[in-house]
C-alpha positions in Angstrom: -6.2 6.1 3.0 -6.2 2.5 4.1 -2.5 2.3 3.7 -2.0 5.2 6.1 -4.0 3.4 8.8 -2.3 0.0 8.1 1.1 1.6 8.1 0.5 3.2 11.5 -0.7 -0.1 12.9 2.3 -1.9 11.4 4.7 0.6 13.1 2.9 0.0 16.4 3.7 -3.7 15.9 -0.1 -4.5 15.4 0.8 -6.7 12.5 -2.5 -8.7 12.3 -4.7 -5.6 12.2 -2.4 -3.9 9.7 -2.5 -6.9 7.4 -6.2 -7.3 7.7 -6.8 -3.7 6.6 -4.3 -4.3 3.7 -6.1 -7.4 2.6 -9.5 -5.8 2.7 -8.2 -2.9 0.6 -6.7 -5.4 -1.9 -10.0 -7.2 -2.2 -11.8 -4.0 -3.2 -9.1 -2.3 -5.3 -6.9 -5.1 -6.7 -3.9 -3.1 -5.4 -1.6 -4.9 -2.9 0.4 -2.5 -0.7 2.3 -4.1 2.2 1.7 -2.2 5.5 5.5 -1.8 5.9 6.0 0.0 2.6 7.1 3.6 2.9 5.1 5.8 0.6 5.5 9.6 0.1 2.9 12.3 -0.5 0.7 12.4 -3.6 1.1 8.8 -4.9 -1.3 8.3 -7.8 -2.1 4.8 -9.0 -3.8 4.8 -12.4 -5.6 1.6 -13.4 -4.1 -0.2 -10.4 -5.2 -3.8 -11.0 -2.2 -6.0 -10.4 0.0 -3.4 -8.7 2.0 -4.9 -5.9 4.1 -2.7 -3.5 6.2 -4.9 -1.2 7.4 -4.4 2.4 10.9 -3.1 1.5 9.6 -0.6 -1.0 10.2 3.1 -0.6 8.3 5.5 -2.9 9.0 9.2 -2.9 6.6 12.2 -3.4 4.6 12.9 -6.6 4.8 9.4 -8.1 2.4 7.9 -10.7 2.2 4.1 -11.0 0.3 2.3 -13.8 -1.2 -1.2 -14.0 0.8 -4.4 -13.7 3.7 -2.9 -11.7 5.3 -5.0 -9.0 
């Protein structure tokens, strides 16, 4: 859920707020998702420690990601 909020803020050019939400989420989950990443519906991250999703990443619908993926 935090990525949805961060992504909306990022699209509104509120980069500092978007990045703050992203970093707080990373602190609690160990998963780093850049607010500019485009993520489809029903993304499932299983054992997400070390997962990094960058700014230019586009992920489709119904995707499962396991630990250590960048």
